Structures are given as structure tokens and as C-alpha cells.
Biopython code that builds the backbone (N, CA, C, O; Angstrom):
import numpy as np
from Bio.PDB.StructureBuilder import StructureBuilder

atoms = [
    (1, "MET", "N", (1.185, -0.781, 0.515)),
    (1, "MET", "CA", (0.017, 0.229, 0.032)),
    (1, "MET", "C", (0.943, 1.061, -0.092)),
    (1, "MET", "O", (0.607, 2.154, -0.546)),
    (2, "ALA", "N", (2.302, 0.865, 0.233)),
    (2, "ALA", "CA", (2.950, 2.250, -0.076)),
    (2, "ALA", "C", (3.075, 3.341, -1.475)),
    (2, "ALA", "O", (3.527, 4.466, -1.691)),
    (3, "ALA", "N", (2.307, 2.138, -2.329)),
    (3, "ALA", "CA", (2.168, 3.212, -3.497)),
    (3, "ALA", "C", (0.833, 4.291, -3.496)),
    (3, "ALA", "O", (0.566, 4.956, -4.497)),
    (4, "MET", "N", (0.244, 4.349, -2.562)),
    (4, "MET", "CA", (-1.040, 4.401, -2.613)),
    (4, "MET", "C", (-0.714, 5.626, -1.276)),
    (4, "MET", "O", (-1.580, 5.759, -0.410)),
    (5, "GLN", "N", (0.200, 6.224, -1.228)),
    (5, "GLN", "CA", (0.871, 7.085, 0.182)),
    (5, "GLN", "C", (1.208, 8.369, -0.163)),
    (5, "GLN", "O", (2.390, 8.387, -0.506)),
    (6, "SER", "N", (0.684, 9.476, -0.227)),
    (6, "SER", "CA", (1.451, 10.335, -0.384)),
    (6, "SER", "C", (1.942, 11.931, 0.582)),
    (6, "SER", "O", (1.091, 11.810, 1.463)),
    (7, "ALA", "N", (2.456, 12.823, 0.840)),
    (7, "ALA", "CA", (2.357, 13.516, 1.628)),
    (7, "ALA", "C", (1.433, 14.044, 2.216)),
    (7, "ALA", "O", (1.450, 14.880, 3.119)),
    (8, "SER", "N", (0.574, 13.534, 1.682)),
    (8, "SER", "CA", (-1.179, 14.118, 1.776)),
    (8, "SER", "C", (-2.286, 13.743, 2.125)),
    (8, "SER", "O", (-3.111, 14.430, 2.727)),
    (9, "ILE", "N", (-2.428, 12.447, 1.729)),
    (9, "ILE", "CA", (-3.202, 10.853, 1.447)),
    (9, "ILE", "C", (-2.575, 9.813, 2.437)),
    (9, "ILE", "O", (-1.669, 8.990, 2.308)),
    (10, "SER", "N", (-3.265, 10.105, 3.305)),
    (10, "SER", "CA", (-2.769, 8.406, 4.261)),
    (10, "SER", "C", (-3.223, 7.124, 3.193)),
    (10, "SER", "O", (-3.706, 7.453, 2.110)),
    (11, "ALA", "N", (-3.086, 5.909, 3.462)),
    (11, "ALA", "CA", (-3.385, 4.685, 3.237)),
    (11, "ALA", "C", (-4.649, 4.634, 3.845)),
    (11, "ALA", "O", (-5.497, 4.080, 3.146)),
    (12, "PHE", "N", (-5.113, 5.133, 5.168)),
    (12, "PHE", "CA", (-6.587, 4.890, 5.511)),
    (12, "PHE", "C", (-7.059, 5.672, 4.320)),
    (12, "PHE", "O", (-7.230, 5.066, 3.263)),
    (13, "ASP", "N", (-7.354, 7.339, 4.414)),
    (13, "ASP", "CA", (-7.522, 7.859, 3.490)),
    (13, "ASP", "C", (-8.139, 7.371, 2.083)),
    (13, "ASP", "O", (-9.263, 7.658, 1.671)),
    (14, "CYS", "N", (-6.926, 6.366, 1.259)),
    (14, "CYS", "CA", (-7.205, 6.349, 0.161)),
    (14, "CYS", "C", (-8.441, 5.261, 0.377)),
    (14, "CYS", "O", (-9.547, 5.605, -0.041)),
    (15, "ASP", "N", (-8.317, 4.090, 0.950)),
    (15, "ASP", "CA", (-9.598, 3.287, 1.434)),
    (15, "ASP", "C", (-10.961, 4.064, 1.752)),
    (15, "ASP", "O", (-12.007, 3.794, 1.162)),
    (16, "VAL", "N", (-10.881, 4.814, 2.500)),
    (16, "VAL", "CA", (-12.215, 5.720, 2.522)),
    (16, "VAL", "C", (-12.165, 6.355, 1.069)),
    (16, "VAL", "O", (-13.353, 6.234, 0.769)),
    (17, "ILE", "N", (-11.616, 6.903, 0.067)),
    (17, "ILE", "CA", (-11.955, 7.387, -1.222)),
    (17, "ILE", "C", (-12.375, 6.034, -1.915)),
    (17, "ILE", "O", (-13.310, 5.917, -2.706)),
    (18, "ARG", "N", (-11.704, 5.239, -1.575)),
    (18, "ARG", "CA", (-12.208, 4.006, -2.784)),
    (18, "ARG", "C", (-13.376, 3.211, -2.038)),
    (18, "ARG", "O", (-14.326, 2.683, -2.615)),
    (19, "GLU", "N", (-13.234, 3.211, -1.176)),
    (19, "GLU", "CA", (-14.795, 3.153, -0.686)),
    (19, "GLU", "C", (-16.238, 3.609, -0.949)),
    (19, "GLU", "O", (-17.276, 2.975, -1.136)),
    (20, "ALA", "N", (-15.857, 5.378, -0.885)),
    (20, "ALA", "CA", (-16.942, 5.940, -1.702)),
    (20, "ALA", "C", (-17.434, 5.611, -2.624)),
    (20, "ALA", "O", (-18.607, 5.316, -2.854)),
    (21, "PHE", "N", (-16.103, 5.648, -3.556)),
    (21, "PHE", "CA", (-15.942, 5.240, -5.022)),
    (21, "PHE", "C", (-17.252, 4.451, -5.237)),
    (21, "PHE", "O", (-18.424, 4.730, -5.491)),
    (22, "ARG", "N", (-16.447, 3.231, -5.000)),
    (22, "ARG", "CA", (-17.299, 2.011, -4.716)),
    (22, "ARG", "C", (-18.893, 2.410, -4.508)),
    (22, "ARG", "O", (-19.699, 2.440, -5.439)),
    (23, "LYS", "N", (-19.197, 2.700, -3.186)),
    (23, "LYS", "CA", (-20.948, 2.895, -3.452)),
    (23, "LYS", "C", (-21.370, 4.204, -4.109)),
    (23, "LYS", "O", (-22.573, 4.464, -4.140)),
    (24, "SER", "N", (-20.591, 4.952, -4.574)),
    (24, "SER", "CA", (-21.374, 6.024, -5.580)),
    (24, "SER", "C", (-21.298, 5.485, -7.254)),
    (24, "SER", "O", (-21.948, 5.889, -8.218)),
    (25, "VAL", "N", (-20.292, 4.469, -7.176)),
    (25, "VAL", "CA", (-20.748, 3.755, -8.675)),
    (25, "VAL", "C", (-21.919, 3.219, -8.708)),
    (25, "VAL", "O", (-22.752, 3.440, -9.587)),
    (26, "VAL", "N", (-22.131, 2.132, -7.307)),
    (26, "VAL", "CA", (-23.444, 1.104, -7.430)),
    (26, "VAL", "C", (-24.462, 2.490, -7.053)),
    (26, "VAL", "O", (-25.012, 2.921, -8.067)),
    (27, "GLU", "N", (-24.620, 2.844, -6.461)),
    (27, "GLU", "CA", (-25.808, 3.820, -6.122)),
    (27, "GLU", "C", (-26.139, 4.427, -7.721)),
    (27, "GLU", "O", (-27.008, 4.006, -8.484)),
    (28, "GLU", "N", (-25.325, 5.361, -7.926)),
    (28, "GLU", "CA", (-25.730, 6.420, -8.714)),
    (28, "GLU", "C", (-25.536, 5.388, -10.449)),
    (28, "GLU", "O", (-25.853, 5.971, -11.486)),
    (29, "ASN", "N", (-25.069, 4.072, -10.508)),
    (29, "ASN", "CA", (-25.426, 3.671, -12.116)),
    (29, "ASN", "C", (-24.365, 4.086, -13.060)),
    (29, "ASN", "O", (-24.678, 4.562, -14.151)),
    (30, "ILE", "N", (-23.335, 3.961, -12.767)),
    (30, "ILE", "CA", (-22.102, 5.397, -13.324)),
    (30, "ILE", "C", (-21.843, 4.189, -14.150)),
    (30, "ILE", "O", (-21.833, 3.203, -13.413)),
    (31, "PRO", "N", (-21.635, 3.891, -15.361)),
    (31, "PRO", "CA", (-20.913, 3.019, -16.561)),
    (31, "PRO", "C", (-19.178, 3.024, -15.945)),
    (31, "PRO", "O", (-18.425, 3.701, -15.246)),
    (32, "THR", "N", (-19.205, 1.793, -16.742)),
    (32, "THR", "CA", (-17.594, 1.736, -16.155)),
    (32, "THR", "C", (-16.569, 2.482, -17.143)),
    (32, "THR", "O", (-15.392, 2.681, -16.842)),
    (33, "ASP", "N", (-17.166, 2.877, -18.376)),
    (33, "ASP", "CA", (-16.242, 4.211, -18.983)),
    (33, "ASP", "C", (-15.862, 5.686, -18.052)),
    (33, "ASP", "O", (-14.971, 6.534, -18.015)),
    (34, "ARG", "N", (-16.734, 5.471, -17.582)),
    (34, "ARG", "CA", (-16.847, 6.889, -16.837)),
    (34, "ARG", "C", (-16.583, 6.836, -15.364)),
    (34, "ARG", "O", (-17.097, 7.702, -14.657)),
    (35, "TRP", "N", (-15.904, 5.992, -14.881)),
    (35, "TRP", "CA", (-14.889, 5.733, -13.623)),
    (35, "TRP", "C", (-13.821, 6.341, -13.048)),
    (35, "TRP", "O", (-13.471, 6.856, -11.986)),
    (36, "ARG", "N", (-13.319, 6.017, -14.465)),
    (36, "ARG", "CA", (-11.802, 7.354, -14.107)),
    (36, "ARG", "C", (-11.589, 8.611, -13.770)),
    (36, "ARG", "O", (-10.790, 9.252, -13.086)),
    (37, "ASP", "N", (-12.540, 8.797, -14.450)),
    (37, "ASP", "CA", (-13.374, 10.348, -14.135)),
    (37, "ASP", "C", (-14.223, 10.515, -13.147)),
    (37, "ASP", "O", (-13.522, 10.898, -12.210)),
    (38, "HIS", "N", (-14.891, 10.478, -12.933)),
    (38, "HIS", "CA", (-15.722, 9.872, -10.943)),
    (38, "HIS", "C", (-14.486, 9.848, -9.987)),
    (38, "HIS", "O", (-14.225, 10.564, -9.020)),
    (39, "ALA", "N", (-13.879, 8.923, -10.488)),
    (39, "ALA", "CA", (-12.483, 8.592, -8.717)),
    (39, "ALA", "C", (-11.961, 9.887, -9.086)),
    (39, "ALA", "O", (-11.901, 10.762, -8.221)),
    (40, "ALA", "N", (-11.504, 10.157, -10.486)),
    (40, "ALA", "CA", (-10.649, 11.763, -10.340)),
    (40, "ALA", "C", (-11.421, 12.804, -9.737)),
    (40, "ALA", "O", (-10.701, 13.538, -9.060)),
    (41, "THR", "N", (-12.447, 13.086, -9.737)),
    (41, "THR", "CA", (-13.274, 13.877, -9.023)),
    (41, "THR", "C", (-13.395, 13.508, -7.548)),
    (41, "THR", "O", (-12.993, 14.397, -6.797)),
    (42, "LEU", "N", (-13.717, 12.737, -7.135)),
    (42, "LEU", "CA", (-14.123, 12.197, -5.635)),
    (42, "LEU", "C", (-12.265, 12.498, -4.583)),
    (42, "LEU", "O", (-12.030, 12.823, -3.419)),
    (43, "ILE", "N", (-11.290, 12.143, -5.876)),
    (43, "ILE", "CA", (-9.950, 12.271, -5.254)),
    (43, "ILE", "C", (-9.958, 14.129, -4.901)),
    (43, "ILE", "O", (-9.962, 14.609, -3.767)),
    (44, "ARG", "N", (-9.957, 14.948, -6.255)),
    (44, "ARG", "CA", (-10.119, 16.314, -6.034)),
    (44, "ARG", "C", (-10.578, 16.974, -5.107)),
    (44, "ARG", "O", (-10.053, 17.932, -4.540)),
    (45, "THR", "N", (-11.966, 16.303, -4.838)),
    (45, "THR", "CA", (-12.787, 16.862, -3.809)),
    (45, "THR", "C", (-12.035, 16.612, -2.398)),
    (45, "THR", "O", (-11.854, 17.600, -1.686)),
    (46, "PHE", "N", (-11.545, 15.227, -1.915)),
    (46, "PHE", "CA", (-11.081, 14.741, -0.757)),
    (46, "PHE", "C", (-9.864, 15.604, -0.496)),
    (46, "PHE", "O", (-9.845, 16.235, 0.561)),
    (47, "THR", "N", (-8.899, 15.701, -1.292)),
    (47, "THR", "CA", (-7.683, 16.681, -1.265)),
    (47, "THR", "C", (-7.742, 18.155, -1.553)),
    (47, "THR", "O", (-6.917, 18.955, -1.113)),
    (48, "GLY", "N", (-8.931, 18.521, -2.442)),
    (48, "GLY", "CA", (-9.117, 19.780, -2.417)),
    (48, "GLY", "C", (-7.360, 20.180, -3.723)),
    (48, "GLY", "O", (-6.882, 21.301, -3.545)),
    (49, "SER", "N", (-6.780, 19.457, -4.606)),
    (49, "SER", "CA", (-5.792, 19.284, -5.487)),
    (49, "SER", "C", (-6.116, 18.941, -6.672)),
    (49, "SER", "O", (-6.823, 17.938, -6.772)),
    (50, "ASP", "N", (-5.778, 19.531, -7.691)),
    (50, "ASP", "CA", (-5.784, 18.755, -8.922)),
    (50, "ASP", "C", (-4.853, 17.736, -9.434)),
    (50, "ASP", "O", (-5.241, 17.001, -10.342)),
    (51, "ASP", "N", (-3.858, 17.632, -9.028)),
    (51, "ASP", "CA", (-2.299, 16.975, -8.872)),
    (51, "ASP", "C", (-3.035, 15.143, -8.219)),
    (51, "ASP", "O", (-3.250, 14.920, -7.028)),
    (52, "ILE", "N", (-3.260, 14.201, -9.251)),
    (52, "ILE", "CA", (-3.994, 12.930, -9.033)),
    (52, "ILE", "C", (-3.132, 12.066, -9.260)),
    (52, "ILE", "O", (-2.685, 12.027, -10.406)),
    (53, "ASP", "N", (-2.638, 11.132, -8.286)),
    (53, "ASP", "CA", (-1.565, 10.494, -8.202)),
    (53, "ASP", "C", (-2.403, 8.738, -9.749)),
    (53, "ASP", "O", (-3.350, 7.960, -9.642)),
    (54, "PRO", "N", (-1.624, 8.897, -10.577)),
    (54, "PRO", "CA", (-2.261, 8.117, -11.996)),
    (54, "PRO", "C", (-2.500, 6.579, -10.942)),
    (54, "PRO", "O", (-3.611, 6.052, -11.003)),
    (55, "ASP", "N", (-1.353, 5.902, -9.964)),
    (55, "ASP", "CA", (-1.217, 4.734, -9.716)),
    (55, "ASP", "C", (-2.448, 4.239, -8.820)),
    (55, "ASP", "O", (-3.093, 3.199, -8.953)),
    (56, "MET", "N", (-2.625, 5.394, -7.744)),
    (56, "MET", "CA", (-3.619, 5.913, -6.801)),
    (56, "MET", "C", (-4.894, 5.763, -7.600)),
    (56, "MET", "O", (-5.798, 5.046, -7.173)),
    (57, "LEU", "N", (-4.977, 6.281, -8.510)),
    (57, "LEU", "CA", (-6.252, 6.264, -9.415)),
    (57, "LEU", "C", (-6.473, 5.280, -10.002)),
    (57, "LEU", "O", (-7.646, 5.202, -10.369)),
    (58, "ALA", "N", (-5.567, 4.087, -10.387)),
    (58, "ALA", "CA", (-5.923, 3.171, -11.140)),
    (58, "ALA", "C", (-5.982, 2.356, -9.667)),
    (58, "ALA", "O", (-6.445, 1.227, -9.827)),
    (59, "TRP", "N", (-5.743, 2.556, -8.743)),
    (59, "TRP", "CA", (-5.774, 1.398, -7.596)),
    (59, "TRP", "C", (-6.693, 2.032, -7.283)),
    (59, "TRP", "O", (-6.077, 3.056, -6.988)),
    (60, "ILE", "N", (-8.004, 2.337, -7.046)),
    (60, "ILE", "CA", (-8.840, 3.023, -6.788)),
    (60, "ILE", "C", (-10.368, 2.639, -7.626)),
    (60, "ILE", "O", (-11.498, 2.866, -7.194)),
    (61, "VAL", "N", (-10.033, 2.054, -8.813)),
    (61, "VAL", "CA", (-11.326, 1.865, -10.502)),
    (61, "VAL", "C", (-10.952, 1.014, -10.498)),
    (61, "VAL", "O", (-11.561, 0.372, -11.355)),
    (62, "GLN", "N", (-9.699, -0.013, -9.722)),
    (62, "GLN", "CA", (-9.935, -1.741, -10.265)),
    (62, "GLN", "C", (-10.786, -2.435, -9.837)),
    (62, "GLN", "O", (-10.921, -2.460, -8.614)),
    (63, "LYS", "N", (-11.489, -3.085, -10.509)),
    (63, "LYS", "CA", (-12.394, -4.343, -10.017)),
    (63, "LYS", "C", (-11.991, -4.972, -8.955)),
    (63, "LYS", "O", (-12.629, -5.934, -8.527)),
]
sb = StructureBuilder()
sb.init_structure("model")
sb.init_model(0)
sb.init_chain("A")
sb.init_seg("    ")
for serial, (resi, resn, name, xyz) in enumerate(atoms, 1):
    if name == "N":
        sb.init_residue(resn, " ", resi, " ")
    sb.init_atom(name, np.array(xyz, "f"), 0.0, 1.0, " ", f" {name:<3s}", serial, name[0])
structure = sb.get_structure()
């Protein structure tokens, strides 16, 4: 999980974002082709930054 950590996002925070992503995908019936954009929006909202780690984004959207 070391790859999921950064100076501002802990492993716990990554788990929170991932669970929020999974729940919202189901509740909002978001199609797979929109998952990356949706996850990026969640990360930006949570961190307040436009800088998104591509490894974290890939981890969040993996099945």
C-alpha cells in the first residue's frame, strides 16, 4: 500500500476514497467508461488538489 500514500493522503484516506467510489458507482449506476473521471473527481474533492497520482487512481477504479 506504500504506493497509495503521499504527503497529503494516507493509506486510510485512500481506503475511504475507494469505498466512497465503490458505493457511488453502485448507487448512481455509473458506467465503467466513466469510472476514472468519477474517481478523479472524488480525489480532487477530498484533497482539494488537481494533482492526482495515476497509481492511486488506477487502484481506486480496479475491480
